[in-house]
C-alpha positions as a printed Julia matrix, in Angstrom:
389×3 Matrix{Float64}:
 -25.52  139.27   -69.82
 -27.99  140.57   -67.26
 -27.4   142.64   -64.15
 -29.3   143.89   -61.14
 -28.74  141.08   -58.64
 -31.19  141.19   -55.74
 -30.53  140.59   -52.08
 -30.42  136.93   -51.15
 -33.57  136.14   -49.13
 -33.44  134.15   -45.91
 -35.99  131.61   -47.21
 -37.32  130.36   -50.51
 -39.69  127.66   -51.66
 -37.28  126.52   -54.39
 -33.6   127.36   -54.9
 -32.27  126.79   -58.41
 -28.47  126.66   -58.66
 -27.3   127.96   -62.03
 -28.48  130.85   -64.17
 -28.0   129.49   -67.67
 -30.74  128.44   -70.03
 -31.65  125.36   -67.97
 -31.85  127.22   -64.66
 -33.76  130.2    -66.04
 -36.16  127.92   -67.93
 -36.87  125.98   -64.73
 -37.42  129.23   -62.82
 -39.8   130.52   -65.5
 -41.84  127.33   -65.65
 -42.1   127.1    -61.85
 -43.12  130.75   -61.52
 -45.64  130.38   -64.33
 -47.11  127.38   -62.48
 -47.73  129.55   -59.41
 -44.59  129.0    -57.35
 -44.03  132.58   -56.22
 -40.93  132.04   -54.11
 -38.29  130.84   -56.6
 -34.69  131.98   -56.13
 -31.97  131.41   -58.72
 -28.39  131.66   -57.48
 -25.69  132.13   -60.1
 -21.96  132.27   -59.38
 -21.35  134.87   -62.11
 -23.81  136.66   -64.41
 -26.9   135.06   -65.91
 -26.07  133.11   -69.03
 -22.33  133.59   -68.5
 -21.42  129.89   -68.36
 -21.9   127.38   -71.16
 -25.06  129.11   -72.45
 -23.34  132.25   -73.74
 -20.67  130.13   -75.46
 -23.15  127.79   -77.16
 -23.31  127.59   -80.96
 -27.06  128.19   -80.72
 -28.19  125.13   -82.67
 -31.72  123.81   -82.1
 -32.76  120.42   -83.46
 -34.64  117.19   -82.98
 -32.29  114.97   -85.02
 -31.01  112.56   -82.37
 -30.55  108.82   -82.01
 -32.19  108.57   -78.56
 -35.99  108.79   -78.35
 -35.85  110.94   -75.23
 -33.57  113.46   -76.93
 -35.78  113.52   -80.02
 -38.85  114.29   -77.91
 -37.05  116.9    -75.8
 -35.66  118.53   -78.93
 -38.99  118.55   -80.78
 -40.85  119.95   -77.78
 -38.25  122.68   -77.4
 -38.41  123.58   -81.09
 -42.13  124.22   -80.66
 -41.38  126.46   -77.67
 -38.66  128.37   -79.52
 -41.09  129.02   -82.38
 -43.56  130.57   -79.9
 -40.94  132.37   -77.83
 -41.93  135.91   -78.92
 -45.38  135.21   -77.45
 -44.35  133.05   -74.48
 -42.42  134.12   -72.51
 -42.19  137.14   -74.82
 -38.77  137.72   -76.36
 -37.36  137.84   -79.88
 -34.61  135.18   -80.15
 -33.55  135.51   -83.81
 -34.73  132.0    -84.65
 -33.63  130.78   -88.1
 -35.18  127.44   -89.05
 -32.72  126.76   -91.84
 -32.4   123.05   -91.12
 -29.61  120.8    -89.86
 -27.58  118.93   -92.46
 -25.42  115.98   -91.37
 -22.83  114.99   -93.99
 -21.94  111.29   -93.85
 -18.76  109.7    -95.18
 -18.9   106.31   -93.4
 -21.1   103.38   -94.4
 -21.68  102.61   -90.72
 -22.83  106.19   -90.11
 -25.17  106.02   -93.1
 -26.77  102.86   -91.71
 -27.1   104.39   -88.24
 -28.61  107.64   -89.56
 -31.08  105.72   -91.72
 -32.23  103.96   -88.57
 -32.34  107.23   -86.65
 -34.37  108.96   -89.38
 -36.93  106.14   -89.22
 -37.21  106.67   -85.45
 -37.43  110.44   -85.83
 -40.15  110.13   -88.48
 -42.15  107.8    -86.2
 -42.08  110.6    -83.59
 -43.23  113.29   -86.02
 -39.86  114.78   -86.98
 -39.72  115.48   -90.77
 -36.1   114.43   -91.22
 -34.98  112.54   -94.31
 -31.94  111.01   -95.96
 -30.45  112.89   -98.9
 -28.17  112.06  -101.77
 -24.79  113.75  -101.98
 -26.08  115.91  -104.84
 -29.07  117.07  -102.78
 -26.79  117.93   -99.87
 -24.53  119.98  -102.13
 -27.48  121.99  -103.42
 -28.59  122.76   -99.86
 -25.11  123.73   -98.66
 -23.09  124.93  -101.67
 -19.91  125.58   -99.69
 -19.53  121.82   -99.24
 -16.93  119.79  -101.12
 -18.49  116.35  -101.68
 -15.41  114.14  -102.14
 -15.78  111.08   -99.91
 -19.39  111.74   -98.96
 -21.86  108.85   -99.21
 -25.12  110.47   -98.08
 -26.59  113.08   -95.76
 -29.42  113.49   -93.26
 -31.53  116.64   -93.07
 -34.46  118.1    -91.19
 -35.88  121.44   -92.39
 -37.37  122.37   -88.99
 -34.04  122.52   -87.16
 -31.92  125.66   -87.08
 -30.29  128.11   -84.68
 -31.12  131.1    -82.48
 -29.48  133.39   -79.91
 -28.8   131.8    -76.49
 -28.47  135.1    -74.6
 -31.89  136.21   -75.8
 -33.47  132.98   -74.59
 -32.01  133.52   -71.11
 -33.17  137.14   -71.15
 -36.7   136.11   -72.13
 -37.02  133.52   -69.39
 -35.47  135.79   -66.78
 -37.62  138.82   -67.58
 -40.85  136.83   -67.53
 -39.92  134.91   -64.36
 -39.08  138.16   -62.58
 -42.5   139.56   -63.48
 -44.03  136.55   -61.76
 -41.98  136.95   -58.58
 -38.84  134.88   -59.15
 -35.61  136.37   -57.85
 -32.18  136.11   -59.48
 -29.1   136.47   -57.29
 -25.98  136.83   -59.43
 -22.43  136.88   -58.1
 -23.66  134.29   -55.61
 -21.51  131.16   -55.51
 -22.8   128.19   -53.49
 -20.22  127.15   -50.89
 -22.08  124.34   -49.12
 -25.48  122.71   -48.77
 -26.42  121.47   -45.31
 -29.28  119.15   -44.48
 -29.3   116.49   -47.18
 -32.05  113.98   -46.44
 -33.88  116.27   -44.04
 -36.96  118.41   -44.57
 -34.95  121.55   -45.29
 -31.64  122.6    -46.83
 -29.38  125.43   -45.82
 -27.82  126.7    -49.03
 -24.76  128.64   -47.92
 -23.29  131.14   -50.37
 -20.72  133.9    -50.38
 -23.59  136.38   -49.95
 -25.41  134.63   -47.13
 -27.62  131.61   -46.48
 -31.06  130.72   -47.8
 -33.23  128.0    -46.28
 -35.41  125.94   -48.6
 -37.24  122.64   -48.9
 -36.24  122.14   -52.53
 -32.93  122.53   -54.36
 -32.53  122.11   -58.12
 -29.01  121.74   -59.48
 -28.73  123.28   -62.95
 -25.08  124.23   -62.56
 -23.84  122.76   -65.82
 -20.12  122.01   -65.86
 -19.93  122.85   -62.14
 -22.61  120.31   -61.14
 -20.36  117.55   -59.82
 -19.2   119.71   -56.91
 -22.79  120.72   -56.12
 -23.83  117.08   -56.01
 -20.95  116.25   -53.69
 -22.32  118.77   -51.18
 -25.35  116.52   -50.64
 -23.61  113.19   -51.2
 -24.89  112.68   -54.74
 -22.67  111.55   -57.61
 -23.38  113.66   -60.69
 -20.78  112.36   -63.18
 -20.3   115.59   -65.13
 -16.92  116.65   -66.5
 -16.07  120.06   -68.02
 -14.58  119.87   -71.5
 -13.36  122.88   -73.46
 -14.89  123.53   -76.89
 -13.98  126.43   -79.16
 -15.61  128.28   -82.04
 -14.37  130.96   -84.43
 -16.18  133.51   -86.59
 -15.34  134.45   -90.13
 -15.33  137.91   -91.61
 -18.23  139.03   -93.83
 -19.12  136.77   -96.76
 -21.24  138.88   -99.14
 -21.95  135.89  -101.38
 -24.03  134.34   -98.57
 -26.27  137.31   -97.85
 -29.07  136.11  -100.11
 -28.64  132.39   -99.39
 -30.12  130.08   -96.79
 -27.26  128.19   -95.15
 -28.27  125.14   -93.1
 -26.46  124.27   -89.91
 -23.99  121.94   -91.65
 -22.06  119.19   -89.82
 -19.37  117.0    -91.36
 -20.18  114.13   -89.02
 -16.96  112.18   -89.53
 -14.72  115.07   -88.48
 -17.33  116.97   -86.35
 -16.51  120.19   -88.26
 -19.61  122.39   -88.47
 -20.72  125.83   -89.57
 -23.78  128.05   -89.72
 -24.58  131.66   -90.58
 -23.74  134.22   -87.92
 -24.38  137.81   -88.87
 -22.72  138.52   -92.22
 -20.33  135.59   -91.92
 -20.16  132.09   -90.47
 -19.64  130.48   -87.08
 -17.21  127.53   -87.34
 -16.6   124.84   -84.74
 -15.24  121.36   -84.21
 -14.53  118.99   -81.34
 -10.93  118.3    -80.35
 -10.17  114.64   -79.51
  -6.98  115.72   -77.74
  -8.83  117.99   -75.3
  -8.73  116.83   -71.68
 -11.31  117.6    -68.96
 -10.87  120.75   -66.92
 -12.16  124.27   -66.4
 -10.12  125.68   -69.25
 -11.69  128.82   -70.67
  -8.68  130.4    -72.34
  -8.53  130.31   -76.14
  -5.94  127.87   -77.49
  -4.51  127.54   -81.0
  -3.71  123.84   -80.59
  -6.91  122.73   -82.34
  -6.53  125.03   -85.36
  -4.4   122.71   -87.56
  -7.04  119.99   -87.26
  -9.81  122.52   -87.96
  -7.92  123.86   -90.98
  -7.47  120.34   -92.32
 -11.2   119.62   -91.95
 -12.13  122.89   -93.65
  -9.74  122.17   -96.51
 -11.32  118.77   -97.06
 -14.99  119.66   -96.67
 -15.41  123.42   -97.32
 -12.15  124.61   -98.92
 -13.52  127.98  -100.03
 -13.57  128.99   -96.36
  -9.77  128.88   -96.25
  -9.76  132.18   -98.14
 -12.08  133.89   -95.65
 -10.5   135.7    -92.72
 -11.23  134.68   -89.13
 -12.52  137.62   -87.1
 -12.68  136.34   -83.53
 -13.5   133.29   -81.41
 -14.07  131.99   -77.93
 -13.73  128.97   -75.66
 -16.54  127.51   -73.58
 -17.34  124.35   -71.66
 -19.32  121.27   -72.56
 -20.75  119.49   -69.5
 -20.08  115.9    -70.48
 -21.4   112.65   -68.99
 -20.0   109.17   -69.72
 -22.74  108.39   -72.28
 -23.19  111.95   -73.59
 -26.75  112.05   -72.32
 -28.29  114.32   -69.72
 -28.85  113.73   -66.02
 -32.41  114.61   -65.0
 -34.13  113.44   -61.84
 -34.38  113.54   -58.06
 -31.54  112.2    -55.96
 -32.48  109.19   -53.84
 -31.85  109.67   -50.15
 -31.0   113.37   -50.42
 -34.42  114.89   -49.73
 -35.9   117.21   -52.34
 -32.68  117.6    -54.33
 -33.35  117.61   -58.07
 -30.91  117.97   -60.94
 -30.89  118.79   -64.65
 -27.36  118.8    -65.98
 -24.76  116.95   -68.07
 -26.36  117.71   -71.43
 -23.12  117.17   -73.37
 -23.7   120.03   -75.78
 -27.49  119.73   -76.01
 -28.58  121.77   -72.97
 -29.4   124.96   -74.82
 -31.56  123.29   -77.44
 -33.41  121.19   -74.83
 -33.83  124.01   -72.31
 -37.54  124.75   -72.85
 -38.66  121.11   -72.56
 -36.37  120.41   -69.61
 -37.86  123.39   -67.78
 -41.29  121.81   -68.19
 -40.1   118.41   -67.02
 -38.3   119.67   -63.91
 -41.28  121.9    -63.02
 -43.49  118.83   -62.96
 -41.0   116.72   -61.01
 -40.73  119.45   -58.36
 -44.51  119.84   -58.17
 -45.15  116.09   -58.04
 -46.91  116.04   -61.4
 -46.44  113.64   -64.3
 -44.24  115.29   -66.98
 -45.12  115.15   -70.66
 -42.21  112.7    -71.0
 -40.94  109.97   -68.68
 -37.27  110.85   -68.16
 -36.56  108.27   -65.45
 -34.04  106.61   -67.8
 -31.91  109.76   -67.48
 -31.54  109.36   -63.71
 -27.91  109.62   -62.62
 -28.13  106.15   -61.05
 -28.16  104.57   -64.52
 -24.38  104.34   -64.56
 -24.11  102.27   -61.39
 -27.0   100.14   -62.66
 -25.22   99.47   -65.96
 -27.95  101.21   -67.96
 -26.03  103.88   -69.89
 -27.76  105.04   -73.1
 -25.23  106.56   -75.53
 -26.28  109.34   -77.9
 -24.83  108.99   -81.42
 -25.89  112.3    -83.01
 -23.42  114.55   -81.24
 -20.27  116.52   -82.03
């Protein structure tokens, strides 16, 4: 997405591994706070990993209080993005609409909406008729209720990365693309030697924001980051002139995980695949299409008559409880991590950049994220997130 990699310096105050939305947000927030010697190393191009394959959804409708707060804080930042850091991101606050066809899901979402409302999120439960009026492509057979928040929506991931990168560069941060980390020497000491295919940089602080590739980075310093790569695919329809004058919420059939939102003159369609197995699989596969077609036929049958234009495959970075890993590794020196977002990294990027900035600088973040420490799994303190696809 961006080019112009700089020479890898011999030393840096902070080395951030990963140039997606999380890594570039961290670099921006550190540089803005006065850290003038931030280096981001990215194995490919900036934003070329999971970020550029994200569906672009931004929301605060979650079941976990930490995710609600991270999502709400990030929504505020996305709204102000043209002013800070200064980039148009094509933000459409058209709302998120969760369609519910299970009594258990209705009960859980009612509970979640109460929690969200207590934290200032204006979500609400809707009748089936109200949901149909909001998203007229929906077939309502089997639906029991819906949940909706008008402040959610979607924007362009590549533009977010560009905005953070451009602003961070102005403040002295350096971005070294085509720079894969091969080893990290010195875990537990005062300094790290981050060895890459383009040379070595010495630093006191390393931040792992490597997304689906984070487990191998953690292993370099003896830290278990339980992140697995999982392929997800999306497709794009051809133009749909009947939608040009309509607001289309980001609509999710929660029982099947089929979702869609406006993208250009058509729609972006996606769905999880329960038969998908972990691995760095980035090739497009047709194996999921029969299940997708079945879900479309049940929930939005008019889309079966719309041609599919193109599609892509990307990677979710999944943890055992589908919640992020954010913290500082015990016994590994100043090794921090922000990874494993399980599909929510893009939408939480602004708030996570703030949090990691404060952890690195020894300040108290706006939100206590200690419950997201990677050690929670060995301590038997997993915290599953329900509102995910």
